[in-house]
N, CA, C and O atoms as a CHARMM CRD file, in Angstrom:
* protein
*
  340
    1    1 UNK  N      3.66800   7.23400   5.70700 PROA 1      0.00000
    2    1 UNK  CA     4.37200   6.29800   6.55100 PROA 1      0.00000
    3    1 UNK  C      5.75400   6.88800   6.83200 PROA 1      0.00000
    4    1 UNK  O      6.50100   7.19200   5.90300 PROA 1      0.00000
    5    2 UNK  N      6.07900   7.04300   8.06000 PROA 2      0.00000
    6    2 UNK  CA     7.35600   7.63300   8.44900 PROA 2      0.00000
    7    2 UNK  C      8.41600   6.55000   8.60700 PROA 2      0.00000
    8    2 UNK  O      8.16600   5.37300   8.34700 PROA 2      0.00000
    9    3 UNK  N      9.58100   6.96100   9.03200 PROA 3      0.00000
   10    3 UNK  CA    10.70400   6.03600   9.20600 PROA 3      0.00000
   11    3 UNK  C     10.29700   4.80400   9.98600 PROA 3      0.00000
   12    3 UNK  O      9.65800   4.87700  11.03500 PROA 3      0.00000
   13    4 UNK  N     10.68000   3.69700   9.44700 PROA 4      0.00000
   14    4 UNK  CA    10.53900   2.40300  10.11700 PROA 4      0.00000
   15    4 UNK  C      9.09900   1.96000  10.30300 PROA 4      0.00000
   16    4 UNK  O      8.85400   0.97100  10.99500 PROA 4      0.00000
   17    5 UNK  N      8.14500   2.64900   9.71400 PROA 5      0.00000
   18    5 UNK  CA     6.74600   2.32600   9.89200 PROA 5      0.00000
   19    5 UNK  C      6.27400   1.21800   8.96900 PROA 5      0.00000
   20    5 UNK  O      6.92400   0.87900   7.97900 PROA 5      0.00000
   21    6 UNK  N      5.12700   0.66700   9.32300 PROA 6      0.00000
   22    6 UNK  CA     4.49900  -0.35900   8.49900 PROA 6      0.00000
   23    6 UNK  C      3.01700  -0.39100   8.81800 PROA 6      0.00000
   24    6 UNK  O      2.57200   0.18400   9.81200 PROA 6      0.00000
   25    7 UNK  N      2.26700  -1.05800   7.98300 PROA 7      0.00000
   26    7 UNK  CA     0.86400  -1.30900   8.26800 PROA 7      0.00000
   27    7 UNK  C      0.65800  -2.81400   8.26300 PROA 7      0.00000
   28    7 UNK  O      1.36400  -3.53400   7.55700 PROA 7      0.00000
   29    8 UNK  N     -0.30600  -3.30000   9.04700 PROA 8      0.00000
   30    8 UNK  CA    -0.55700  -4.73500   9.03500 PROA 8      0.00000
   31    8 UNK  C     -1.10700  -5.19200   7.68500 PROA 8      0.00000
   32    8 UNK  O     -1.62600  -4.38400   6.91500 PROA 8      0.00000
   33    9 UNK  N     -0.99500  -6.46300   7.40900 PROA 9      0.00000
   34    9 UNK  CA    -1.58200  -7.02900   6.19600 PROA 9      0.00000
   35    9 UNK  C     -3.06100  -6.64700   6.16000 PROA 9      0.00000
   36    9 UNK  O     -3.72700  -6.60700   7.19400 PROA 9      0.00000
   37   10 UNK  N     -3.57100  -6.36400   4.94300 PROA 10     0.00000
   38   10 UNK  CA    -4.93400  -5.86700   4.84900 PROA 10     0.00000
   39   10 UNK  C     -5.51300  -6.07700   3.44900 PROA 10     0.00000
   40   10 UNK  O     -4.81400  -6.42700   2.49800 PROA 10     0.00000
   41   11 UNK  N     -6.80800  -5.84900   3.37500 PROA 11     0.00000
   42   11 UNK  CA    -7.51200  -5.75600   2.09700 PROA 11     0.00000
   43   11 UNK  C     -8.22200  -4.41100   2.08800 PROA 11     0.00000
   44   11 UNK  O     -8.41100  -3.79300   3.13600 PROA 11     0.00000
   45   12 UNK  N     -8.61400  -3.96100   0.90200 PROA 12     0.00000
   46   12 UNK  CA    -9.35900  -2.71800   0.79200 PROA 12     0.00000
   47   12 UNK  C    -10.80500  -3.02600   0.43600 PROA 12     0.00000
   48   12 UNK  O    -11.17000  -4.17500   0.18900 PROA 12     0.00000
   49   13 UNK  N    -11.60700  -1.99500   0.41500 PROA 13     0.00000
   50   13 UNK  CA   -13.02500  -2.14900   0.10200 PROA 13     0.00000
   51   13 UNK  C    -13.20700  -2.97200  -1.18000 PROA 13     0.00000
   52   13 UNK  O    -12.35800  -2.94300  -2.07100 PROA 13     0.00000
   53   14 UNK  N    -14.30300  -3.69000  -1.25800 PROA 14     0.00000
   54   14 UNK  CA   -14.54200  -4.60800  -2.37800 PROA 14     0.00000
   55   14 UNK  C    -14.49500  -3.92600  -3.73900 PROA 14     0.00000
   56   14 UNK  O    -14.19000  -4.57300  -4.74000 PROA 14     0.00000
   57   15 UNK  N    -14.79200  -2.63200  -3.79200 PROA 15     0.00000
   58   15 UNK  CA   -14.79200  -1.92300  -5.07100 PROA 15     0.00000
   59   15 UNK  C    -13.49500  -1.14500  -5.32800 PROA 15     0.00000
   60   15 UNK  O    -13.36500  -0.48100  -6.35600 PROA 15     0.00000
   61   16 UNK  N    -12.54100  -1.22400  -4.39900 PROA 16     0.00000
   62   16 UNK  CA   -11.38500  -0.31800  -4.42600 PROA 16     0.00000
   63   16 UNK  C    -10.34600  -0.64200  -5.49300 PROA 16     0.00000
   64   16 UNK  O     -9.85100  -1.76400  -5.59900 PROA 16     0.00000
   65   17 UNK  N    -10.03900   0.38000  -6.27300 PROA 17     0.00000
   66   17 UNK  CA    -8.84600   0.40700  -7.10700 PROA 17     0.00000
   67   17 UNK  C     -7.91100   1.38600  -6.39900 PROA 17     0.00000
   68   17 UNK  O     -8.31300   2.51200  -6.10600 PROA 17     0.00000
   69   18 UNK  N     -6.68500   0.98300  -6.12100 PROA 18     0.00000
   70   18 UNK  CA    -5.73900   1.84100  -5.41200 PROA 18     0.00000
   71   18 UNK  C     -4.52000   2.04800  -6.30200 PROA 18     0.00000
   72   18 UNK  O     -3.93200   1.09000  -6.80300 PROA 18     0.00000
   73   19 UNK  N     -4.14900   3.30600  -6.49100 PROA 19     0.00000
   74   19 UNK  CA    -2.95900   3.66200  -7.27300 PROA 19     0.00000
   75   19 UNK  C     -2.04000   4.43800  -6.33900 PROA 19     0.00000
   76   19 UNK  O     -2.44500   5.46500  -5.79400 PROA 19     0.00000
   77   20 UNK  N     -0.80800   3.96800  -6.14300 PROA 20     0.00000
   78   20 UNK  CA     0.12100   4.58700  -5.20200 PROA 20     0.00000
   79   20 UNK  C      1.39400   5.02600  -5.90800 PROA 20     0.00000
   80   20 UNK  O      1.92800   4.31300  -6.75800 PROA 20     0.00000
   81   21 UNK  N      1.87000   6.20600  -5.54500 PROA 21     0.00000
   82   21 UNK  CA     3.12400   6.74700  -6.05600 PROA 21     0.00000
   83   21 UNK  C      4.02100   7.06200  -4.86900 PROA 21     0.00000
   84   21 UNK  O      3.58600   7.71800  -3.92200 PROA 21     0.00000
   85   22 UNK  N      5.25800   6.60400  -4.90700 PROA 22     0.00000
   86   22 UNK  CA     6.22100   6.89300  -3.84800 PROA 22     0.00000
   87   22 UNK  C      6.80300   8.27800  -4.11800 PROA 22     0.00000
   88   22 UNK  O      7.37100   8.52800  -5.18100 PROA 22     0.00000
   89   23 UNK  N      6.65400   9.17500  -3.14000 PROA 23     0.00000
   90   23 UNK  CA     7.12900  10.54400  -3.29400 PROA 23     0.00000
   91   23 UNK  C      8.57700  10.70000  -2.84000 PROA 23     0.00000
   92   23 UNK  O      9.33800  11.45900  -3.44000 PROA 23     0.00000
   93   24 UNK  N      8.95500   9.99000  -1.79100 PROA 24     0.00000
   94   24 UNK  CA    10.34200  10.00600  -1.31900 PROA 24     0.00000
   95   24 UNK  C     10.60700   8.73700  -0.53500 PROA 24     0.00000
   96   24 UNK  O      9.69200   8.13300   0.02500 PROA 24     0.00000
   97   25 UNK  N     11.87800   8.33800  -0.50000 PROA 25     0.00000
   98   25 UNK  CA    12.24100   7.10700   0.19200 PROA 25     0.00000
   99   25 UNK  C     11.83300   5.88400  -0.60700 PROA 25     0.00000
  100   25 UNK  O     11.83700   5.90200  -1.83800 PROA 25     0.00000
  101   26 UNK  N     11.47800   4.82000   0.10500 PROA 26     0.00000
  102   26 UNK  CA    11.07900   3.57800  -0.55100 PROA 26     0.00000
  103   26 UNK  C     10.11900   2.78400   0.31400 PROA 26     0.00000
  104   26 UNK  O     10.09700   2.94100   1.53500 PROA 26     0.00000
  105   27 UNK  N      9.33400   1.94000  -0.31400 PROA 27     0.00000
  106   27 UNK  CA     8.37700   1.10000   0.40000 PROA 27     0.00000
  107   27 UNK  C      8.52600  -0.34900  -0.05200 PROA 27     0.00000
  108   27 UNK  O      8.66100  -0.63200  -1.24200 PROA 27     0.00000
  109   28 UNK  N      8.49800  -1.25500   0.91500 PROA 28     0.00000
  110   28 UNK  CA     8.44500  -2.69400   0.61400 PROA 28     0.00000
  111   28 UNK  C      6.97800  -3.06600   0.50600 PROA 28     0.00000
  112   28 UNK  O      6.17600  -2.71000   1.37000 PROA 28     0.00000
  113   29 UNK  N      6.63000  -3.77600  -0.54700 PROA 29     0.00000
  114   29 UNK  CA     5.23500  -4.12000  -0.78400 PROA 29     0.00000
  115   29 UNK  C      5.12700  -5.53700  -1.31500 PROA 29     0.00000
  116   29 UNK  O      5.92100  -5.96900  -2.15000 PROA 29     0.00000
  117   30 UNK  N      4.13300  -6.24700  -0.81500 PROA 30     0.00000
  118   30 UNK  CA     3.83300  -7.58900  -1.32400 PROA 30     0.00000
  119   30 UNK  C      2.32400  -7.67900  -1.46900 PROA 30     0.00000
  120   30 UNK  O      1.58500  -7.53700  -0.49500 PROA 30     0.00000
  121   31 UNK  N      1.87800  -7.91500  -2.68700 PROA 31     0.00000
  122   31 UNK  CA     0.45200  -8.01200  -2.97000 PROA 31     0.00000
  123   31 UNK  C      0.14400  -9.42200  -3.44300 PROA 31     0.00000
  124   31 UNK  O      0.77200  -9.94200  -4.36500 PROA 31     0.00000
  125   32 UNK  N     -0.84900 -10.03100  -2.78300 PROA 32     0.00000
  126   32 UNK  CA    -1.23800 -11.41700  -3.05400 PROA 32     0.00000
  127   32 UNK  C     -0.02800 -12.33200  -2.88000 PROA 32     0.00000
  128   32 UNK  O      0.71900 -12.18700  -1.91300 PROA 32     0.00000
  129   33 UNK  N      0.17100 -13.25700  -3.78900 PROA 33     0.00000
  130   33 UNK  CA     1.30500 -14.18400  -3.69200 PROA 33     0.00000
  131   33 UNK  C      2.47100 -13.76500  -4.58000 PROA 33     0.00000
  132   33 UNK  O      3.38700 -14.55200  -4.81800 PROA 33     0.00000
  133   34 UNK  N      2.43900 -12.52500  -5.07100 PROA 34     0.00000
  134   34 UNK  CA     3.54500 -12.01300  -5.88000 PROA 34     0.00000
  135   34 UNK  C      4.77700 -11.80500  -5.00500 PROA 34     0.00000
  136   34 UNK  O      4.64600 -11.67500  -3.78700 PROA 34     0.00000
  137   35 UNK  N      5.96400 -11.77000  -5.59400 PROA 35     0.00000
  138   35 UNK  CA     7.17000 -11.52800  -4.79800 PROA 35     0.00000
  139   35 UNK  C      7.13100 -10.14600  -4.15300 PROA 35     0.00000
  140   35 UNK  O      6.54100  -9.21100  -4.69400 PROA 35     0.00000
  141   36 UNK  N      7.76200 -10.03300  -2.99600 PROA 36     0.00000
  142   36 UNK  CA     7.89700  -8.72900  -2.35500 PROA 36     0.00000
  143   36 UNK  C      8.76000  -7.83500  -3.24500 PROA 36     0.00000
  144   36 UNK  O      9.75700  -8.28700  -3.80900 PROA 36     0.00000
  145   37 UNK  N      8.37200  -6.56900  -3.36700 PROA 37     0.00000
  146   37 UNK  CA     9.12000  -5.61800  -4.18500 PROA 37     0.00000
  147   37 UNK  C      9.38900  -4.35400  -3.38500 PROA 37     0.00000
  148   37 UNK  O      8.66500  -4.04300  -2.43900 PROA 37     0.00000
  149   38 UNK  N     10.42700  -3.63000  -3.76500 PROA 38     0.00000
  150   38 UNK  CA    10.70400  -2.31900  -3.18400 PROA 38     0.00000
  151   38 UNK  C     10.46500  -1.28400  -4.27200 PROA 38     0.00000
  152   38 UNK  O     11.01600  -1.37400  -5.36900 PROA 38     0.00000
  153   39 UNK  N      9.63600  -0.30200  -3.95000 PROA 39     0.00000
  154   39 UNK  CA     9.35800   0.80100  -4.86000 PROA 39     0.00000
  155   39 UNK  C     10.02800   2.03800  -4.28800 PROA 39     0.00000
  156   39 UNK  O      9.92200   2.31300  -3.09300 PROA 39     0.00000
  157   40 UNK  N     10.72500   2.78900  -5.15000 PROA 40     0.00000
  158   40 UNK  CA    11.47000   3.98200  -4.75500 PROA 40     0.00000
  159   40 UNK  C     10.76600   5.22900  -5.27000 PROA 40     0.00000
  160   40 UNK  O      9.82500   5.15100  -6.06000 PROA 40     0.00000
  161   41 UNK  N     11.24500   6.38900  -4.80400 PROA 41     0.00000
  162   41 UNK  CA    10.66400   7.66800  -5.21900 PROA 41     0.00000
  163   41 UNK  C     10.50800   7.71800  -6.73500 PROA 41     0.00000
  164   41 UNK  O     11.43700   7.40600  -7.48000 PROA 41     0.00000
  165   42 UNK  N      9.31900   8.11400  -7.17500 PROA 42     0.00000
  166   42 UNK  CA     9.01700   8.21100  -8.59300 PROA 42     0.00000
  167   42 UNK  C      8.38800   6.95400  -9.17800 PROA 42     0.00000
  168   42 UNK  O      7.87100   6.98300 -10.29500 PROA 42     0.00000
  169   43 UNK  N      8.42600   5.85900  -8.43900 PROA 43     0.00000
  170   43 UNK  CA     7.81900   4.61100  -8.92000 PROA 43     0.00000
  171   43 UNK  C      6.41100   4.48400  -8.34400 PROA 43     0.00000
  172   43 UNK  O      6.06600   5.14200  -7.36200 PROA 43     0.00000
  173   44 UNK  N      5.60900   3.63200  -8.96900 PROA 44     0.00000
  174   44 UNK  CA     4.24200   3.45900  -8.51800 PROA 44     0.00000
  175   44 UNK  C      3.80400   2.01000  -8.62700 PROA 44     0.00000
  176   44 UNK  O      4.45200   1.19000  -9.27700 PROA 44     0.00000
  177   45 UNK  N      2.68700   1.71700  -7.97400 PROA 45     0.00000
  178   45 UNK  CA     2.08800   0.38800  -8.04400 PROA 45     0.00000
  179   45 UNK  C      0.58600   0.54900  -7.86900 PROA 45     0.00000
  180   45 UNK  O      0.10200   1.62200  -7.51000 PROA 45     0.00000
  181   46 UNK  N     -0.14500  -0.53100  -8.12700 PROA 46     0.00000
  182   46 UNK  CA    -1.59700  -0.45600  -7.99700 PROA 46     0.00000
  183   46 UNK  C     -2.13400  -1.73400  -7.38800 PROA 46     0.00000
  184   46 UNK  O     -1.48200  -2.77800  -7.40000 PROA 46     0.00000
  185   47 UNK  N     -3.33900  -1.62600  -6.85500 PROA 47     0.00000
  186   47 UNK  CA    -4.08700  -2.77100  -6.34100 PROA 47     0.00000
  187   47 UNK  C     -5.47300  -2.73300  -6.97000 PROA 47     0.00000
  188   47 UNK  O     -6.06000  -1.66700  -7.15500 PROA 47     0.00000
  189   48 UNK  N     -5.97600  -3.90400  -7.28900 PROA 48     0.00000
  190   48 UNK  CA    -7.32200  -4.00200  -7.85300 PROA 48     0.00000
  191   48 UNK  C     -8.24200  -4.63000  -6.80800 PROA 48     0.00000
  192   48 UNK  O     -7.76000  -5.21300  -5.83700 PROA 48     0.00000
  193   49 UNK  N     -9.56200  -4.52000  -6.99300 PROA 49     0.00000
  194   49 UNK  CA   -10.48800  -5.09100  -6.02200 PROA 49     0.00000
  195   49 UNK  C    -10.15400  -6.55600  -5.70800 PROA 49     0.00000
  196   49 UNK  O     -9.91700  -7.36500  -6.60500 PROA 49     0.00000
  197   50 UNK  N    -10.14300  -6.86300  -4.42200 PROA 50     0.00000
  198   50 UNK  CA    -9.87500  -8.22000  -3.97100 PROA 50     0.00000
  199   50 UNK  C     -8.41800  -8.51100  -3.66500 PROA 50     0.00000
  200   50 UNK  O     -8.11900  -9.56200  -3.09800 PROA 50     0.00000
  201   51 UNK  N     -7.49400  -7.61700  -4.02100 PROA 51     0.00000
  202   51 UNK  CA    -6.07900  -7.85300  -3.72200 PROA 51     0.00000
  203   51 UNK  C     -5.84100  -7.87800  -2.21800 PROA 51     0.00000
  204   51 UNK  O     -6.48800  -7.15800  -1.45700 PROA 51     0.00000
  205   52 UNK  N     -4.90000  -8.72500  -1.80700 PROA 52     0.00000
  206   52 UNK  CA    -4.49300  -8.83600  -0.40600 PROA 52     0.00000
  207   52 UNK  C     -3.10600  -8.20300  -0.29300 PROA 52     0.00000
  208   52 UNK  O     -2.13600  -8.71800  -0.84800 PROA 52     0.00000
  209   53 UNK  N     -3.01800  -7.08800   0.42500 PROA 53     0.00000
  210   53 UNK  CA    -1.74600  -6.38700   0.59900 PROA 53     0.00000
  211   53 UNK  C     -1.07000  -6.98400   1.83200 PROA 53     0.00000
  212   53 UNK  O     -1.37600  -6.60200   2.96200 PROA 53     0.00000
  213   54 UNK  N     -0.15300  -7.91900   1.60900 PROA 54     0.00000
  214   54 UNK  CA     0.45600  -8.69300   2.68900 PROA 54     0.00000
  215   54 UNK  C      1.58600  -7.95600   3.40100 PROA 54     0.00000
  216   54 UNK  O      1.76300  -8.12000   4.60800 PROA 54     0.00000
  217   55 UNK  N      2.36100  -7.13900   2.66200 PROA 55     0.00000
  218   55 UNK  CA     3.46200  -6.37200   3.25800 PROA 55     0.00000
  219   55 UNK  C      3.35600  -4.94000   2.77300 PROA 55     0.00000
  220   55 UNK  O      3.18100  -4.68500   1.58200 PROA 55     0.00000
  221   56 UNK  N      3.46500  -4.01200   3.70600 PROA 56     0.00000
  222   56 UNK  CA     3.48000  -2.57600   3.39800 PROA 56     0.00000
  223   56 UNK  C      4.33900  -1.92700   4.47200 PROA 56     0.00000
  224   56 UNK  O      3.86200  -1.65500   5.57300 PROA 56     0.00000
  225   57 UNK  N      5.61000  -1.67700   4.15100 PROA 57     0.00000
  226   57 UNK  CA     6.54200  -1.19000   5.16900 PROA 57     0.00000
  227   57 UNK  C      7.60100  -0.28900   4.55600 PROA 57     0.00000
  228   57 UNK  O      7.96800  -0.43700   3.39100 PROA 57     0.00000
  229   58 UNK  N      8.08100   0.64000   5.35500 PROA 58     0.00000
  230   58 UNK  CA     9.19200   1.48400   4.93600 PROA 58     0.00000
  231   58 UNK  C     10.36500   0.57800   4.58100 PROA 58     0.00000
  232   58 UNK  O     10.67800  -0.35400   5.32200 PROA 58     0.00000
  233   59 UNK  N     11.01100   0.84700   3.45800 PROA 59     0.00000
  234   59 UNK  CA    12.13700   0.01500   3.01500 PROA 59     0.00000
  235   59 UNK  C     13.42100   0.33000   3.76900 PROA 59     0.00000
  236   59 UNK  O     14.39700  -0.41200   3.65500 PROA 59     0.00000
  237   60 UNK  N     13.43800   1.41500   4.53600 PROA 60     0.00000
  238   60 UNK  CA    14.64800   1.84200   5.24200 PROA 60     0.00000
  239   60 UNK  C     14.44800   1.79600   6.75400 PROA 60     0.00000
  240   60 UNK  O     13.35400   2.05000   7.25600 PROA 60     0.00000
  241   61 UNK  N     15.51400   1.47100   7.46200 PROA 61     0.00000
  242   61 UNK  CA    15.48400   1.52200   8.92400 PROA 61     0.00000
  243   61 UNK  C     15.82500   2.91400   9.44400 PROA 61     0.00000
  244   61 UNK  O     15.67400   3.17800  10.63700 PROA 61     0.00000
  245   62 UNK  N     16.28100   3.80800   8.57000 PROA 62     0.00000
  246   62 UNK  CA    16.74200   5.12000   9.02600 PROA 62     0.00000
  247   62 UNK  C     16.12500   6.30400   8.29100 PROA 62     0.00000
  248   62 UNK  O     16.08600   7.40300   8.84500 PROA 62     0.00000
  249   63 UNK  N     15.64600   6.12400   7.07800 PROA 63     0.00000
  250   63 UNK  CA    15.13400   7.23000   6.26800 PROA 63     0.00000
  251   63 UNK  C     13.60600   7.18300   6.17300 PROA 63     0.00000
  252   63 UNK  O     13.02500   6.10900   6.01500 PROA 63     0.00000
  253   64 UNK  N     12.95500   8.35000   6.26900 PROA 64     0.00000
  254   64 UNK  CA    11.50200   8.37400   6.11200 PROA 64     0.00000
  255   64 UNK  C     11.09200   8.12700   4.66600 PROA 64     0.00000
  256   64 UNK  O     11.90400   8.24400   3.74800 PROA 64     0.00000
  257   65 UNK  N      9.84800   7.79100   4.48100 PROA 65     0.00000
  258   65 UNK  CA     9.28800   7.66700   3.13200 PROA 65     0.00000
  259   65 UNK  C      7.94200   8.36900   3.11700 PROA 65     0.00000
  260   65 UNK  O      7.26500   8.48300   4.13800 PROA 65     0.00000
  261   66 UNK  N      7.57300   8.83600   1.92900 PROA 66     0.00000
  262   66 UNK  CA     6.25900   9.43900   1.73400 PROA 66     0.00000
  263   66 UNK  C      5.64100   8.83200   0.49000 PROA 66     0.00000
  264   66 UNK  O      6.32400   8.56600  -0.49900 PROA 66     0.00000
  265   67 UNK  N      4.33000   8.61700   0.55900 PROA 67     0.00000
  266   67 UNK  CA     3.63000   7.98000  -0.53600 PROA 67     0.00000
  267   67 UNK  C      2.25600   8.63500  -0.68300 PROA 67     0.00000
  268   67 UNK  O      1.63100   9.01900   0.30600 PROA 67     0.00000
  269   68 UNK  N      1.80200   8.75500  -1.91500 PROA 68     0.00000
  270   68 UNK  CA     0.46200   9.24200  -2.20100 PROA 68     0.00000
  271   68 UNK  C     -0.34600   8.07100  -2.73300 PROA 68     0.00000
  272   68 UNK  O      0.04100   7.44600  -3.72100 PROA 68     0.00000
  273   69 UNK  N     -1.46600   7.76900  -2.08600 PROA 69     0.00000
  274   69 UNK  CA    -2.33600   6.68400  -2.54100 PROA 69     0.00000
  275   69 UNK  C     -3.69000   7.27200  -2.92300 PROA 69     0.00000
  276   69 UNK  O     -4.30300   8.00300  -2.14500 PROA 69     0.00000
  277   70 UNK  N     -4.14700   6.94700  -4.12800 PROA 70     0.00000
  278   70 UNK  CA    -5.44600   7.40700  -4.61500 PROA 70     0.00000
  279   70 UNK  C     -6.37800   6.20000  -4.65400 PROA 70     0.00000
  280   70 UNK  O     -6.07600   5.18500  -5.28100 PROA 70     0.00000
  281   71 UNK  N     -7.50600   6.32900  -3.97700 PROA 71     0.00000
  282   71 UNK  CA    -8.50800   5.27100  -3.93600 PROA 71     0.00000
  283   71 UNK  C     -9.66900   5.65700  -4.85200 PROA 71     0.00000
  284   71 UNK  O    -10.17000   6.77900  -4.78600 PROA 71     0.00000
  285   72 UNK  N    -10.08600   4.74000  -5.69400 PROA 72     0.00000
  286   72 UNK  CA   -11.29600   4.90800  -6.48800 PROA 72     0.00000
  287   72 UNK  C    -12.25000   3.82600  -6.01000 PROA 72     0.00000
  288   72 UNK  O    -12.00700   2.63600  -6.21600 PROA 72     0.00000
  289   73 UNK  N    -13.34600   4.24800  -5.36600 PROA 73     0.00000
  290   73 UNK  CA   -14.28000   3.29300  -4.76300 PROA 73     0.00000
  291   73 UNK  C    -15.71600   3.72500  -5.01300 PROA 73     0.00000
  292   73 UNK  O    -15.98800   4.88000  -5.34100 PROA 73     0.00000
  293   74 UNK  N    -16.63100   2.77200  -4.85100 PROA 74     0.00000
  294   74 UNK  CA   -18.04900   3.10100  -4.88100 PROA 74     0.00000
  295   74 UNK  C    -18.34900   4.05200  -3.72300 PROA 74     0.00000
  296   74 UNK  O    -17.75400   3.93700  -2.65100 PROA 74     0.00000
  297   75 UNK  N    -19.26200   4.98000  -3.93600 PROA 75     0.00000
  298   75 UNK  CA   -19.55800   5.97000  -2.90400 PROA 75     0.00000
  299   75 UNK  C    -20.22900   5.38000  -1.67000 PROA 75     0.00000
  300   75 UNK  O    -20.26400   6.03100  -0.62600 PROA 75     0.00000
  301   76 UNK  N    -20.75900   4.17400  -1.76100 PROA 76     0.00000
  302   76 UNK  CA   -21.41400   3.56800  -0.60200 PROA 76     0.00000
  303   76 UNK  C    -20.46000   2.77400   0.28800 PROA 76     0.00000
  304   76 UNK  O    -20.89000   2.23700   1.30900 PROA 76     0.00000
  305   77 UNK  N    -19.18900   2.68400  -0.06600 PROA 77     0.00000
  306   77 UNK  CA   -18.22000   1.96500   0.76400 PROA 77     0.00000
  307   77 UNK  C    -17.99200   2.72400   2.06600 PROA 77     0.00000
  308   77 UNK  O    -17.81100   3.94100   2.05300 PROA 77     0.00000
  309   78 UNK  N    -17.99900   2.00500   3.19600 PROA 78     0.00000
  310   78 UNK  CA   -17.78200   2.63600   4.48500 PROA 78     0.00000
  311   78 UNK  C    -16.39800   2.35900   5.05400 PROA 78     0.00000
  312   78 UNK  O    -15.81600   3.23000   5.70200 PROA 78     0.00000
  313   79 UNK  N    -15.86300   1.17200   4.82800 PROA 79     0.00000
  314   79 UNK  CA   -14.54400   0.81500   5.33200 PROA 79     0.00000
  315   79 UNK  C    -13.59300   0.66700   4.15800 PROA 79     0.00000
  316   79 UNK  O    -13.74600  -0.23800   3.33700 PROA 79     0.00000
  317   80 UNK  N    -12.60500   1.56100   4.07800 PROA 80     0.00000
  318   80 UNK  CA   -11.68000   1.50600   2.95300 PROA 80     0.00000
  319   80 UNK  C    -10.57000   0.49000   3.15700 PROA 80     0.00000
  320   80 UNK  O    -10.03500  -0.03700   2.18200 PROA 80     0.00000
  321   81 UNK  N    -10.21200   0.20100   4.40600 PROA 81     0.00000
  322   81 UNK  CA    -9.14000  -0.74200   4.70100 PROA 81     0.00000
  323   81 UNK  C     -9.55400  -1.64500   5.85800 PROA 81     0.00000
  324   81 UNK  O    -10.04000  -1.17100   6.88400 PROA 81     0.00000
  325   82 UNK  N     -9.35500  -2.96100   5.68100 PROA 82     0.00000
  326   82 UNK  CA    -9.66800  -3.92300   6.73500 PROA 82     0.00000
  327   82 UNK  C     -8.41700  -4.74000   7.02600 PROA 82     0.00000
  328   82 UNK  O     -7.97100  -5.50900   6.17400 PROA 82     0.00000
  329   83 UNK  N     -7.83100  -4.58000   8.24600 PROA 83     0.00000
  330   83 UNK  CA    -6.64200  -5.37300   8.59600 PROA 83     0.00000
  331   83 UNK  C     -7.00200  -6.86000   8.71300 PROA 83     0.00000
  332   83 UNK  O     -8.13800  -7.21700   9.02300 PROA 83     0.00000
  333   84 UNK  N     -6.00100  -7.71700   8.45500 PROA 84     0.00000
  334   84 UNK  CA    -6.19700  -9.14400   8.68800 PROA 84     0.00000
  335   84 UNK  C     -6.50700  -9.36000  10.16200 PROA 84     0.00000
  336   84 UNK  O     -6.07500  -8.59000  11.02100 PROA 84     0.00000
  337   85 UNK  N     -7.23900 -10.38600  10.43400 PROA 85     0.00000
  338   85 UNK  CA    -7.57900 -10.70500  11.83200 PROA 85     0.00000
  339   85 UNK  C     -6.59200 -11.68200  12.41300 PROA 85     0.00000
  340   85 UNK  O     -6.71500 -12.06700  13.57500 PROA 85     0.00000
């Protein structure tokens, strides 16, 4: 995700465990009904099957961010991310 970017609210595949590490910059994240949090370089977060990722956005209006996300899913999953309708 580059400067000022975001993704729409979404869920992941039913079997998905997602582990994310912020490599540089920061990301605003809100999962389920938990409070929105900002994760900075070197910090990480995770999502378990069924989690609703409500906010996923660059925490800065001027600086880029980079993040590595590792998905662990069943091999038969076809859609890893489904945006809210």
